[in-house]
N, C-alpha and C positions, 0 to 999 in steps of 0.2 A: 904489693897487691897480689898478684899471682892468680892461678886458676882454681885454687881450692874452693870447693862448694859452688862453683859457677855452673850454670846450666848452659851447655854447649851443644848445639844441634848441627849435625852434618847432613846437609841436603844432598842426596845422591841423585844425579841426573842421568846416569847411564853412560856418561863419558869418562868414567873414573877408572877404566881398566888399566891404563898406563901408570896410574898413581895409587892403585889399590893397596899394594904392599906398604907404601908409606902411610896411607890412611890407617891401615891396621896398626902399624907401629905407633902412630901419633895417638890414636884412640886409646891404645893400651897405656901409653905414657900419661895421658890425661886422666884415665881412671886411677892409675897409681898415684897421681897428684891430687886425688879426691875430687875431681870434677865430675859432674853428673852429665853423662854423654847420652845424646838422643840421636837416633838415625831416622831420617825422614826420606821416604822414597817418593820421588816426584810422580805425578799422575801419568806422565808419559810412560814411565816404566810399568805402572800398575795397569795400564790399558792393554799391555801386551799379554799374550797367552803364556808367557814364560813363568815358571815357578819363581817365587821371591828368592829362594835360596840360590838359584842360578843367577838371578839379576844382581843381587847384592853380595853374592859369594858367601857360602856357609861360614868360612873362617872370619869374615867381617861381622856377620850376625852373631856368631857364637861368643864374641867377647863383650857383647852388650846384653845384659840380662833382660828378660821379658818386660819388666815394668819400665824399662828405659827405651824400648823400641816402639816407635810409632810407624805403622805401616800404612794406615788408612788416613788420608788427609782430613776426613771428617772427624777423626779423633782429636784433632789439634784445633784448639780455639785460636784463631788468628788474632784475637784481641790480646792474647797473652804474648809476651815476648820472652825470648831467651836472653841470657847474658851475652851470647854471641851465636851467630850462625856461620857455618862454613859451607860455601857452595862448591861442590867438587863433582865434576869440573864445570867451569863456567865457559860455555861455548860462545860463539859469535852472536847467536840469537839472544842469549841471556845478557851478554855484554851490552848489546843494543837496547834491550828492554830496560835494563837498570839505568843506563846512561840517559835514556830519553823518557824516563818515568812512565813506562808502559806497564800496566798491571793487568795481566790476562790469564795467568796460570798460578799454580801453587808456588813455584820458585819466585816469580816476580812479586807475588803478593806477600810472601814471607819477608823478602828483602825490604819491600816498601814498609811493612809493619815494623820491622826492626829500626829502620831509619826514622820513621815517625816517632817511635819511642826513644830515639836517640841512643840506640844500642848498636854495637859494632857488628860488621859483616866482613868476613874474609872471603875473597874471591880467588879461586885457583883457576887462572885463565888457561883455556885450551883453545888455541886458534890454529886451524889448519891453513888459514890464509896468511898472507904476508902482513907484517906489522902495519904497513901503510893502509891496508884495507879496514882496519879498526882503530887507527891511531887517534882519530877525533874522539871516539867513544871512550877509549882507554884514558885519554887525557882528561875527559870529563870525570871519569871515575877517580882518577888520581887527585882531583881537586874537590872531591865530594867528602863532606864530613861523615865520619864513622864508617867509611869504606876503606878496607885495607887489602892490598893485593899481595898475594904470594909472589916473591920475586921471580922474574921470568927472563928468559933470553930468547934470542932468535936462532933457530937451527940454520946454520950456514948452507946446508945442502939444499933444503927445499924452502927455507924462509919462514916456516911456521913458527909460532910462539910455543915455547915449552917452559913449564914451571920448574922451579928448583924444589922438588919434593922434599929434599933433605932439610929445608928451612920451614916446613909447615908448622911444627910445634913452636918454634921461635916466633913465627909470624902471629900465631894465635896468642901467645903470651904477650907480645907487644900490643896487639889489637885490644886485648882486655884492659891494658893500661892506657889505651887511647893514643898509641903511637904506631907509626908505620915503620916496619923493618926496612932499612935502607942499605944499599941502593936497591931500588925496585927493578930497574932494568939492568941486568948484569950479563956478562958474557956467558953464553951457554956452552959448556964443555962436555955435554953428554952425561952429566951427573944424574 
């Protein structure tokens, strides 16, 4: 199967600073593999008075040409689906909304639209709380059809969940094929 010709949207939520370099590398790799990459900036970021270049980082924007960049949510018809969306990063609030079928913003609406159209969603979990604080919702996501989690581990120092950014491209490739990269919960060694 592969990602060639697939329409893959990266939904940037503003929690992507710690994975931005890996996002850039993954997006470059996807473009080299002839995927059509879209960047979607959540309305939370758009409501800020910060310039878009500072929000999404010029280096991230520069690798996606103008016709592949969606900055304004109104430019996106939510009736259309992508072949995959990647939510980067997926914080506790998004985890809760997706797990409990709450649709009240661009990110949750896009995820719901993808799932209704039976299209895959990759979630890069970022959780500053301990695993037990979101374990029920994460368990729900693990058992949800067409939701694929970027493998993550628990930081032993503070207990927060951290994704294995080095596995993002592989997780996307698996998700396009309808498979979850395993194991999902792995030992986090500061990678």
